[in-house]
Residue, then its C-alpha position, 0 to 999 in steps of 0.5 A: m797823348i794818344a787817346g785810348a780809342v786810337l789804341l783800341a782801334l789799332a790793337g788788331p791787324g790793319a794791313a797786309v803786313c799784319a794779316n792773320i796774326a792773333e790780336a793782342p788784347a787792347g787792354t794790355f796796351l792801355a795798361d802798359d801806357n798807364a804804367h809808363r805814364a805813372l812812372r814818368a809822372e813820379l820822375g817828372v819826365a814827359t811821356p813821348t806821344d808819337p803815334e808810331h812807337i815801340t815801348i818796353y816796360a819792366e817791373g820786378g826784381h829781387l829784394a828791390t823793385s825796379r821799374i823801367s820805361i823805354i819808349a822809341t818813337h818814330r819822329p815826323d822827320g823819319r828818325w827814331a828817338v829813344d827816351a828811357v827812365g827808371r826807378s828802383k827801391i829796395w824793400v826796406d821801410g822808409a828807403t829812398p828810391s834810386d833813380m836811373p839816369h834819364v837817357t834820350r838819344v836820336l838813333s843813327v839813320e842806319d839804326g832807324e832803317q833797321i827798325d823800319r825794315l823790322l817793322d815792315d817784315p811780316a815775320f816780325w808781327h807773327s813772332r812769338v815770345a816763349e809762353r809764360d804764365e803771367r800769374a806766376p812770380p818770375l824766376h829768382g833774379q828775373i824781371p818781366r818785360r812787356i814789349a809793345a809795337l804800334t804802327p799806323n797799320c799794326a799793333q802787337h804785344w809780347v811779354t818776356a822775362a830776363m835777368l835784371h842786370h842784363s835788362l838794364r844794361c841792354s835796354i838802357g845803355 
């Protein structure tokens, strides 16, 4: 388990690659971590804890609530591994949740190197997703996604929304 203090310490720029970017609020990292852990606990699936990781948490939907946790971790051997789970429940009293398959895989060396190049690019840490008022409900059929990238030197957090069926296909499959 990554201690909250470590996340707070890493929530701001810590190296030249991240210099001069606006800091993402540390609390958002902790809140997302709690959401990942809560969903995974419901499903009986462990939360990957490697210190260098990229996470995507999505929750929302139309006539049903879908929750998705995707965690890509940089393993000690240098390879990237992805672990994804999800659960959906229609808005009917007594409805049984529907679990998505638990997907785990180790990315190819080439795919992992692409991620490493992206994380080494200062432009990545300066990128912004279109602003959206998080207090407003998402547009019909869209599901908000909270994306966080955490390395030993940098941390950043983005919020975006996409169509639910597109999110599931592209993020998990």
